[in-house]
N, C-alpha and C positions, 0 to 999 in steps of 0.2 A: 805511809799508811797511818790513818788516824786510829787512835785507841779509844775504845768505849769501855768504861767500867760499869758493870751491871750488878746491882745489888738486888738479888731475887732469890727467895727461899723456895719457891714452887719448882720442883724439878722439871715438870712438863713445860711450864712457861720459859724457864731458863734454857732448856734445850732448843725450843722453838725460836726464841729470840736470838740465841747464839748462832744457830744455823743461818737464819735470815741475815744477820749482821755480817757474818763471815762471808756469805755468798755475795753480799754487797761490797766486799773489799775491806772490811774493817777488822782490826785486831780487837779481840774481846777478852776482857779479864772479868771473871765471875767471882762474886762473893755471895755467900748464902746468908749472911747476917750483917748487921750494921757495923759492929766492931771490926770485923775483918775487912769490910769494905772501906771503912775510914783509914785503916792501916795501909791498905793497898793504894789508896788515893794519895796518901802522904809519901809513900815510898816512890811511886812513879805516877805523878799527876796525869790523868787521862785528858782526852780532848772533849769528852762528854761523859756525864754520869746519868745512868738510868736508875732511879730509886723506887723500889717497891715500897709503898707506903705502909705495908703491913708486915714488917720484918719481925722475927721471933724475939729478938733481944732488945733492940731500941726501936721506938716508933719512928715513923717517917718524919714527923715534926722535929724530933730531936736530932736525927741524922742530918736533915736539911739545915737546921740551925748551926750545927757544928761545921758543915761544909761551907756555908755562906759566911760564917763567922771567922773562918780561917783565911788569913792573908794569902796563903799559898794556894788555896782552892776556890776562893770566892769568885774568881773570874770564869771558872769552868761552867759551861751550861749544865744545869741540873734539871732533869725531866722526871716528874712524878709518873709512876706507872701504877694504875689503880683500877679497881673494879667499882669504885664509887660511881653513882649516876653522873652524867656529864656536867650538869650545872654545879653539883657539889664538888666534883673534881677540879673544875676550873677555879672555883672560889678558894678551895683549900690549898691547891698548888700555889696560887698567888699569895695567900696568907702565909704560907711556909717559906716563901722566898724562892720558889722554883721558877724556872724560866718557861715552863709549860708542862703539859701532861699528855699521857697516852692512856687510852682506856683498854682494860682487859675485858674480854679476851683480845689479844693482839690480832689485828687484821693483816694477814700475811701479804696481801696484795699491796697495801699502802704503807707498810711499816718502814721499808727502806727509804721511801720518799719523805716520810715524816722525820726520820733521823737526819737525812740530808738537809732538810729545812732547818733543823735546830743547829746544825754545824755551819750553815751558810753565813 
């Protein structure tokens, strides 16, 4: 079973994504801020990291830089999750070193397929 680390501070989005991922057969670890998410990733590196770009303690750029700058975590697919307009999201995710992005609000019908594609 693949593990997904989700860094998300919005309780509604967190519950929705967690349910969809668990229904899709994934093990989900949730952190509601950047610092606890980074610690969780270092303790047990996941197969994929979903990163809300607007966390309360560390901004998405900082968290992405720390993940991609770590020899232990750099190989893990990192996906930005953001409410930015699509063109901005694609540009910012690439600039921050993310492997892709997902737009909020999450589309419940396509979410699992999008996650599968990042893990393929």
